[in-house]
Structure formats: C-alpha cells, structure tokens
N, C-alpha and C positions, 0 to 999 in steps of 0.2 A: 341392381335398380332399372327403373326402366328410364328409356332418354335416348337422347339424339346423338348421332360419335360426330361431334366438333372437330378435332383433330386426331388424326394416325402418322404415327413414324414408326421408323424400328430406333432401337438403342443396340446402338451395334457391341459396347459394351458388356450387356447385359444379355444379349442375343434373344433380345424378346420384342415383340410387336407391341406400340403403347397405343391405348387407346385415349381418349378425353370425352365423357360421358354426359351431356347435358340433362336432367333430368328436373327434381325438385333441388337437386344441387350439382355441383360441376366433379364428380372423380375420375380418376387415373387407372386403369384396369393395365394388366400388365399378361402378356399372354407368351410362351414357350412357342415355336416353331421350327420347323426342318424346310427354308425354302430347299428348290430343286431347278436345277436347269437341264439341259439335253444335248445330245450331241448324236447326231446324224452323219453316214455316210457309212465307206465299203466296212466290210467284216471285218477285216485287217488292220482297219485304224481303230475301231473302236476294243480289238479286243487290246491293243497297245496303251491304247489310254488308261483302259479298265487296268493292267497292269503296273500302270504305274501310281495307278487310285491304290491299291490296294496295302502301297507301302504308306497311306495315309488314316492315322486311327482312325477319328474321329467322319469320318467321309464312308458314306454307300453307295454303292452303286445299283444298278439292273439294268436286266434290257427291257424296252418295250415296244410298242409297236403304236405312232402317233401318227396324227397328219402334217407334214411339213407345210407351212407357209413359206411362199404365198398362194403358191398353186394347190396347199391343200391335199396332195397325195399322200397314201398310207407310208411309212418309211420306218423300218428299223432304227431305234434310238439307245442310246445308252443313258438312261435317266441318275443323276450324281445330287443326292441331298449330302447338306451337312446340319447340322446345328452351331456349330460355329460360322456366325455373320462376316467373321473379317478374313475367316477363310474360305466362305462361300468364293468372295469375289475374286480373292488371289488366284483359287482354281479354274476360274473361268478364265481370267487372263492369263493364266499359264499353259492349258489347255489351247487356247487360240495364240499364243503365243509361241506355237510349236511350227506352224507356219504350212502345214500341208492343208491347203484351205481347198484341194481337187479331192482328197481325199476324204473330209469330215468337213461338217459346218459349224457352230455353235452354236443353241438355241435358248432364248427365254431371259440368258445370262444378265441380259439389261432391264429386266422388268422391275420397277420397285417392289423392293418385299411386301413389304405392306397393300399394295394390290392384289400379289398373290395370294397375301393373309385373307381381306376380305372376299377374295372371290373363291375363295377356297370353303370357307364359312358362311355365303350366303348373304354376306354384309356387302354396304358401300357406303362412302361417305355421307353425312346426313341422314341415313336411315336412322328409321325408331328402332332402337331395341331394347331386349333384356338382356345384361349383362350379370356378372354373378360365377360363386363359386365354382358353380353348376356348366360353364362356359357365355358361350354365348349363343343368343336365340332372335333372328330375324323379326322382327312382327309389322315390316313393312314391305312392301313389292316397288320391283325396279320398274314396272310398269302402270305405275300407280301415276296419272293426272292431277288429281285431286289431293296431292301428298301434300302432308302439313310443316308447316318450316320453323323448328325451336327460334322463337324469340331473343335473342342475340342481346347480350347489354354491351352498347354499344358507346365508346369514346372518341374524341377526334384531338388528337395529340397535332398540338405545333411546340416549336422549339427555335429558340430566335440566340444569336450566340454574339460576344459581345465582336466579332470584329466583322465584316463585308468586304469582300468575300473569305468565309471561314478557310481553315486548315486544319490540320488532325492538331495543330497545338492550341489550338482555339478556345476559351473557355468559353463555357454555359451561360445566354444571358437572361434568359427566363424559358417557363417551361409553362404550357397552359394546355389543361386537360379539359374538354370545356367550357365551364365557366368556372374553372376553378384556376385564377394565375400566381404562378410560386415566382417570387423574389426576392432572392436570397443570398447567402453566401452559396457557392455551386455543391458542396458536400449537403447540404441542407435541402436543395432544392432535388437534388437525386433521388434520396434519400422519402422526400414527401412527393414525388412522383409516384415512388414503387408504394410509399403505403397507400396512396390513393387508389391506385388500379386495384389493391386488393381491397381493402373495406369497401370500398364497392361493387366488387367481385365484375368487376369490367371482362364481357368472354371476347370482346373485342376492341384492335384500336385501329383505327383510320388516321393516316399522315397524306402529307401532300409533299412527295419526297423522300420517304423517311430509309427506302432503300439506297438510293445513293449516299448518304452521307448522316443525316443525321443520327438516326438510331444506335449506326455502330459506333459515332461518335459520343453519345452517351457512355455509351460500356466502354472505350478509350478513357473517357474524364474518372470514372469509376473506378477503373483500373490504378490511374493514376493516384488519387484521392486513397486506395487503400479500402472502399469499399469490396467487401468480398461477399456481403449477402445482398449487393443490384441484383435485380430481375428486374427487368418490363413482362415477363411469361408468366405462370403459374411454377414454373421450375425455373432455375438457372440453366441459364446458358440462353445461347443463338445458333441459329442454324442455316446452314445456306444451302444449294445445292448444284450451284455453280460459277465459279468466278467470273466478276465484269467482264463484259467481250464485246464487242464491234461486230457486225455482220450485215451481210446485203442478202433484201428479199425484194423481189421485182424491180431488180434495176438501182434503189436506194438502201443507203449505208442509213443502220439504224445502230444504237446502242440500248445494252442491256445492264443494269447495274445487279452489282452480287443481291442474289434476296436477303433480308432479315427478317427470318423466320421465328418465332418465339414456342414457346412450350409449353402447348396447356389454353394459351391464348392468342388468337388469330392476330395477326398484323398483315394489314392489306394498302400499299401503298397505292393512291389512285392515281397518283402520278403514272404508275410504270404497269398501270390494268388496263389494257383494253376492254376485255370484256364486263369489268365493272364499268367505267367511260360507260360505254355503249348502250348494257343492260340491265348495271345495279348489281345487287346483292342476290336478289331476288334469278337474275340470270346467271350469274357463277355458280348459285346454287345449284339451277337445271342441269349443268354441262357439271358441277360437279360430280353427281351424282352418276350419272350416264357414262364417265370418263371414266368413273375411281380413283379421281387426281381430287387431292382436299381442296381445300378453298384456298389456301395460304401458298399453295403451289400451283394450279392453276391460275389464280389472279395476274401470277406474274408470266403464263404463257399463251403462246397464238392459239389463235380457233384449229392453226392446222396442227398441234400436238394434240389437241383435246380427240379430234377425230379419228388421229392416229392409235391415240390409247383407246376408242372406244373401239378402232379394229381387231385392235393388240386382242383386249380383255373378250372380243367374239370370238376368235381364232381358238381362244384359251376354252372357252367354253365349248367348241365344236372339239377340244380332245386335238388341238392345233397346236404345234410350238410354233415361235415367229424367230426365223434368223436376228441375229445380234448385230450384226452386219451385211445390210446389201450384199446380194455378189449376182444379182441375175440381169442380163446385159440385154440393150436394144435388140431387135431380130435385125437379122441382115434386110438390108432393101435397098435398091438398084438406084441408079439419082434420080430416074423415071418415077418411079415407088416414092421417096425422098417427097419431089417436089407435089406427088399428089398426096401424098400422104401428113405433110408438115404443112398443115393450113388451119388458124385460127377460125371464128365465128363470121357469119355472112354480115357483109358490112353496108349498107347505101347509103352514100356520100349527102350529106343536109343540101335540104335548097337553099341556100346563104339567105338573112333578110328576113324581112314581118311576114308572119303568117297568121291569118284569123280565124276563128272557131273550127280549131282543131284537136283531135283526140289524140291521148298518149294511153298507149297498153301495151302491157309486157307478160310475159309468160311467167308464173310462178313459180322458183325454182326450176327454174327450164334443165340446166344441166344437172342438178341431183336426179331431177326428173327420170331425164331419158336416162341415167346408171340405173335409178330402179326399173323404169320398163321395159328399156334393153336388157336389164340381167347383165350390166357390163362391170365385170371384176377378174382379177390376174386369173382366178380360178376358174373362169367360164370362158376366159376367152380359148377360140379355135381348139375348144373339146374336139376327142378322138369320137363322141356319143353322137355329137350332130353336126357332121363336118357335112353331109347332105342339106338336113332342114334346120337348121341352126337359124339364128339371127342374124344376116348378112347387113354388112357396115355397108352405105351407099358410096362409091366410088372406092368402095378399101376394099381388101381382100381376105379379110377377115371375117370371122362370127363368131356369137354368145351362143351358150350352152340353154335348151330352151326344156331342159328334162329337170334341173334343180337350180335354185336357188343360190349363189353365189352371195361370198361373205360378204364384200362392197355393199351391196342392194340392201341384206337384211341389215344393216347398221341404217343407211341409207332411207330407208325405206321406214321404221322406225322413229328418224329425227321429222322425216315430212309428215307422217301421220300425228308427231307431238304439235309440231306447229300450228298442223291446220285445224286440231282439235281446239287448243288457244284461239285462234283465229276465232272460234265460235263465241268464245269467251270476253266479256268486255272490261273486267277490273282489270287495275293497273297489273297488279301481279305478274298477269297475265300474260298482259302486252308486254314483260319485260322479259318472262319467258321466251318468250316467244321471238323476239329481240335478240336474242343471243344463236338461239337456233339456227335462226336465220345465217348471221355468219359462221357459223359453222357448218353450213350446209355450203355456202360461198367457196369458204376455203375448200370442200371435196374437193373439187372437180379439181383444181391448183393441185391438189397433193398426189392425183391420178399422176402426172406428171412430171413430181421434184424427184429428182435423181433419187434423194436418202431416205423418201420414205419406203418403209416397208412392204405395202401392199401396193406399190407406184408403177406403173406401165405406160409407157410412152405409144402405146398400141393401144390401152383404153383410151387415152386423151385425145387420141388423132380419132376415135371412135366417136367420142362425147360431141366433138366437133364435128364430125361430120353428121352425126344423125340433125345437130344443131342447126347446121347452113340449111338442109333438109325444109324442115321445120318452119324455119322462118323464113322463107321462099316462098314456102306455100300456102305461109299466112299473107305475106305478102301480095301475092299472085290472086288469091283469093279476095281481096280489098278489092285490088282491079276490077275483079268481075262484080262484084257488088257497088259499083261506084265511086271507089277513092283512090283516092291522089295519094303516092305514099313520097312524105317530104323528107322521112330522112328513118335509118331502121339501124339497128345497132345488136347482135348477138341476140337477146331476147326482148327486143325494144322496138316499135314501130309507133313512129305521130306519122296519123292518115286525117286529109281533110276530105269532106265531099257529102252529099244529100243523103247515106245511108245511113240505115241505122247500126250505132257502133254499138249497143248492146248484144243486136242479134250476131252481129258479127263476129262478135266473141264467143259470144257462146256456142256458133257454129264449128269456130275454131279449136275451142275445147274439146267438141266433141271428138271433130276428127282427129287430133292429134292424140288426145287422151289427156292431154297437161290443162290445167286451168290458164284462161285465157284471160285478162282482164283488165275493166276500161281504168286506168290509173284517173283519168280525169278530161275535161273539155278545158282546155285554152281558151280565154276569151282572144289572146294573141300570146305569140311566142316571136321567139327571135332566134335565128340559129346562125351563130356567128364562125367567119375565119381564121386560120393559120394566120397568125404574123409571119411565118418564114413563105411561104408559099399561095398564101390568098385563097388555097383551097377552103372547103367548105370543113368543118373543125368537127372532130365525133363526140366529142363530149366538152362543149362549149356552147351554153343557150340559155335562155332567161325566159319564162314566161309567168305567165299570169291566169292564174285558174278561175273556175266561174265562182268561185267559194270566197274569192276576194285573197287566197294566199299565193303567195310565188313558188317558182320551183328554178332553182339556179345553180350551173353547171359549170365550171373551170373560170369563171369571172374572179376577178380577187375578193368579195366580200365572201369570199367560200372558200378563199385560201388561207391557211390558218399562217403565213409570214407577212400578210397584209396587218400596214399601221393602225390604229382605229382610226384615224383622222381619213385614210384611204377609204375605210368602209366608211364612214359617216357619208364621203362624196356621192359613194356609187348608191346609196339607202335615199340622198337626196333626189337622183336622177330617180330613181323607181318608182318614187311617189311623185314625181312630175310626167311619169312616164304611164301612169296605173289604168286610168281613163281613157286611153287611145279608143279611137273609135275605126283607124283606118291605117294605111301607112304614110298619107298624107300630115293628118292627124299626128301622127306620132313623132315624124319629122320636128313638127312645129316644139311640138313641145319638148324633145330632146334639146332643141336648140333655147328653149327656155331656162331648161333644165341646168345647162352649160353655166348662162349669164346666171344664176342663182347659186350655184358652185363656184362660179368666178368671186361672187363675194364670200363665200368661204375661206378663197385663199386669199384674198386680200384681210384677211381677218390672220391669216395662217403668217402672212408677212409683217403682218404689225408684232406679233409673238403673243397673240392673245390665246395660244390653247396650252394645255399642259406637256410637259415633256414625255411624261405617260403617252398620249395621244401618240406619240414618233415613232414609239417602240416597233422595232424590227424582228422577227422571229424567223432563227433562219436551224436547219442540220445542218451540220457541217462532215462533209465527206472524207475527210480525213485527219490526223496528225500536224498541229503547225511545222512540224519540220519536213512535212511531207509537199509542202508547198512552194513551187516554182517562183509565182509570181504573186506578187503585192496588188491583194484586193480587200474585202471590208470582211467576208470574213475571217483573213490574216492576218489584218490589223487587229479585228477582235480579240484573235485566238492569243495576239502577241503582248496585249493590254494583260489580258489575264494573265498569263505566264507570270508577266512582272507582278503581278496581284500576289502570287502562289500560288493560281491556280490551272489546274492543267486540265484541257479541255480532250476526251476523247473522241476520234470518229465515230461520226452516230448520235453524239448527244446534240440537245439544243443549245445554242448561244441567244441571247436577245442583246441591243443594242438599239443604239439612236446615233443618226448623223449628227453630231454637231455644227455649232456653226465655228469658222477656222479656229483652231488652235496649233497652229504649227502644221506637225503631220500627224496629231493625234485626233482627228476629226469624226473616227470612230470609238462614239464610248460606248464600252459594255451596263447594261444595266445596274449588277451591281457597283458598277464605280461611278454612278451619276452622283453631283452634286449640285445643289439650290443652285448655283454661279453656273452650272450648264444653260446653254441654249439650244436649241434645235437649230437646222439649216433649214431656212423657208425656202430659198431657192430649188434644192435637191426634193422636199416635200411636194412643193406646187408641180416639182415634172411627175412626182409619184402621181397626183390625182389626174394630170391631163392624162396620163397613160392608161389610168385607171378606166375614165371617159372612153378614149379611145377604142379600148378591147371591147366596150358594151355598143359600141356608135359607127365601127370598121365598115359594118355594108350599108352604113349613108353618107360615108363620102367624110368620114373626121379621123385625122388620124390626132398623133400626138403633136403636132408642129402647131396644126389648125386649132388646136382647143385652147392652148397657150397662148396662141395669138388674141384667140378669145380672149381669155382673162385679160391681159396683158391691155386690150383697147375695148374692157367692158366699165 
C-alpha cells in the first residue's frame, strides 16, 4: 500500500521495526533488521573485543573503515551487529563497561534502532512510501519544501477525576473525547472511551497534561478493574522512553514527566510540548522529517535534541560514526587566552527613558548564519590543510577550513535555506514550519557550547561569538557614519534613531556582512527600562509602539508567565493610556492619568469585585519541598499540596492564590481553592503598584510613590 509513516518504533520482543502507515487505511508493517554499532581504537583493543564477541552466537563482527565523529577522520573500527535487539544493547553496555576508554571508543550505540532502520532504507518520519511484501520504497524526498502532510484524524481527550487533586487511587469522574462526554461507572467509561477511539479511527490524541498523570491513570484504573483488553492505542500497551526527571537548563530547573506514548495511534501532550506550542502540528512535522524522530518522541523533546539528531543523521550519511559518550576535552588555554576567548555577544547598554521615531533592526538568524558562512564546525576547526589561508577568527588563535564544508554547516545551511523559502510563502502552514525552524536554529548555537553535545566544541562557541561581536560593531559604526544614533544593541539587534534611510542602511549592512539585516519596524515611541538592583539600563526590558499600532513588550509583567491576570490587566490599562503619546512630556502626563485609572481598579480589588481566578500566581519550583530551608510562598504551597496527597518535583509548575488571612494557610494552591476563599487585597494592590513601577521607573515613579497615589486617589 501507499501512505505516510505516522509512527515508528522497535519491538524488542519480536526483534523487529514497526511502521504504521496511513493511506486509504492505517496498517501496521513489521520488518526484521540487524542494528549495528561500532568500536574504534587501537588494534590490540579491537582484537580483544572481537575475541570476546566470538563466543556469542547471534553476534557478527567485521573490520571496517569509517569516519570518527566529531572530527570525521578516517579510522579502523569493529562493526558489531545482531538480530537480537535485547542482546544488542547489552553488548554495547558490556563493551563500554570494560573501561579501557583510552584504548577504544564505542560509537553509534545510543542511536535509536528505528532511526538507523529508516536511514538505511531511505525513509523518514511522515515520508510518503510504498510498503508491502516487496519491502519499502520511498516516494518522497527529504529536500522537498512543498511536501504533502497526511490528514490526521484528531481527537481532544480530557479526563476528570472524582477527587482534586487526584492520587494514584483516585477514580475517574468523566471522560470527554471531543463532543462525546462519557459519564457512567468507571468500567463502562474506560471501555466506551476505547470503543470511540477505535470506531472513529482516530490517528492523533491531544491532551493537556496527559503525560504527567491522566493517561497512565486510565491504564492503572483499567488494570484495577481487570480490563485486560483496554488500550487507547491501535495496539495494547504504552511506551515511555525515559523516566520523569528534573533538570537544569540555562540556570533554570525544569521538570519533564515520563512520556505516555501509544502504539499506532499518536498521543501529544500539548502542555509538555514546546515545539507544538510554538509551531503546531505543521512545525512538529517539519522537524520530525528532518531529524528522523517520530512525532510522539519529538513533541516531548527540545529543539536542541532535534538539532543533535540532525547532526547525527548527517554524520551517518557521510559514513561517519558518532561517539556514544562525548570525551573531547576543551583545548588548553592560558589565563590571558581564557579572558580573551570566554566572552559573549556585543552589547550596547540602552539609553533609558522615552525615545520617539526609533528603528529596530536585527540580523536574520545571525549565529547560525555565521556558522554557515564561516564554516564553523568541530571537523573544520584548526584543520591542517588551511593553517595558512583558513578562515581566521577575530581576536582568537583559531581558524576554520576553506576547502571542505563542515558537518554542522551542512545541517545549518539546509535549515537556513528552508526557512528563507518558507518566508516567501504566505500560507499558515509555511509560517508554522518557519517558526519551528527558527527555534532549532536558535538552539544550534547554544549546542556548540553544551558540554554533552556530541558535536559541541567550546572553541566553536567562542568563535561564533567573536565573529558576532565584529559584525554588530561594524553595523553600529556604519549606523553612526550614516547619521544615526545607537540607542541600544544586543548580540544581533540594534535600535537606532536619526534622519537617515533605515532601509538603505539595512541593505548596506546585509551586503557588507553577507547576512540579511532587516528593519523590524519603526517605533512611534519606545521606553528602555532600568534594572531594579543597580538602576543601570536593562538589556532586555523595554516596551514600545510600532507605527502599525502593535506593541512590542519585553521583560515587563505582561510578558511574564507567572503574573496573575489582574496585574496583566493593570499594565494593559497603562499601555492604552500611553498609546498616543507625542513626546516625553505628553507621555509623563498620560502615565499619571493611567495611574489614577488603575487606582480605580485597585479600589475594586479591595472591594473584592474580582474573581479569585484572576489572582492566581504561577511559579516554577526550583527544588523539592524537603530541600527548602526557609518558609516562602512556594514552600507553603508545596506543603499544602503534600498534605493533600500531591508530591511536586523540582521543575514542575505550581499555581496558587495569596488568600485573606486563614491562620498560617494564606497560600492556597489552585487545586485546593474553595468557594469561601477570598484573596488578600493588600497583597495584590502591591503587585499592581510594582508592575506600574516597572514601566515608569525612568520617570520617577517607584512602588512606594504609586501606592501613595492609590491611597489618595
């Protein structure tokens, strides 16, 4: 049959790769496969490993020559294969556990078997294929821009429980599948839900938080009721590729629940999917095809994991092998070299306060474009062939190859090309695919400096920053030559003011640097804000009004995910008062009028005229309850949740209200709110005053002054 691959995974018990293909119908295909991994090293070590493997009947090994990533240098390797998937992983782990890591390196052992199978057979997720007894034939191309997507029959699944917050013993209260509301005894509800999913032949189930609890709880309840045949997928079972975990990224703690992935029917938890939130199913599909990661898996992973998978697949295409464990150390540097190299992007501290007639400009995917243009990759870094005429890094002692394209630039170049093509298309699907590519490109730079990235290299990371500093410095100097004043600049963006032609300036910079430089827009006015701590200009806190009447907001409470709705409402009121400002004096006058209007809002807050739902505060907890050493809002909320039978892991999000005094229980988690709970009006009045002070601090308004104006209004 002909159709699209909508799901792919390995069946370890049957030693097969499973493909679910959607055409006129949805069918399951199973294929036998012998996965391989490699071991590279000195001859003595490889001989010893081969001698040990000779004792295992189901295992084959042979000597091959492959390119050892990340440097992609030719090396002698031992290729090991087996038809026993369970043995495959055990053998790889056993070889690694031998411990002679100076004598040998294990390659390719952690690449998912289904990804290797697809690459070897010239197919990929969501590819249009022909499948049958004769095998697989790809009728699609990974390079295609205008590819067709399968029409996935989609259902929204929502489960409620008899007790809130629920625990593992809690019974199901109701199940909703789109417009089908199921309310009955628990056994009948579960069976009816499974029947509806099958009878309507759904391909995709969307939930809001299904990974964290709901999907597994349905299976737990079915097991308690001895419903052996219950399943939400097209086949029985549920699969998860990792356990729930807390992890740190860019200084913040995040929590990732264990995925609840189905067989043959897709499940995407929209709450647990950054790419789905940012780019929808179309964006997910774009990255899924390019990374060889199925929709279910990719939806739960970061753009960084996607770019890492793309680089791995590109290495394999080039007859390369990728180390299982990264073991490349940072180059030795003197203290002087560290000071020179360990720097980020160029920054111009903003001129705080009100400015009118300002142009905002930024480079299109600056760092990825530098990686492509300057051929920055581990395998091109300080190559021997270009020691004299290679691409020199400004201010650093590195160079990059000019004779062959590196692995990372090959991947990045394709993504940049696709994103630019999608920019020429006006349909919604292209916009979503373009947005997904943007996030992968943004992440690609960070992954060059990530210590665990297979193709990471701190020297590459430093080089990108060095080129970036030179480019932004050049753009700023050229702006001044053309009659502009630089008000602010950060990494890849500039805000300038003057009488020159901004479009001509942008085209000139783009031509001189070889990287598109675009006018984001002209601000009728913009306000750059101060840091609360030292009063200096903040790099990422500003708000401004474009000529088309839209606002751009950064760093204020209206943009923060933890702000209660009442605070957002107050800042929106202020923005509407400021909208038609014609100059700084007019702005200050309008700001005062806005404060007086918000004072009326605060009076209503004090009268209790707003629902408690508008007061919910959202916070991400940085540690588990037992790790707190002092009492604060998060600690009290976590304590109350534990008393209700709910344990919260580091990195998870909690939502709570600061309630009117109830002994020591003034922090009430959302799940425990009752009709009798009232919010603490004074607390939220202070939050509103603080939010207005954020916006108006450059004009002499702090929280204390604004609270005083509230009281005397």
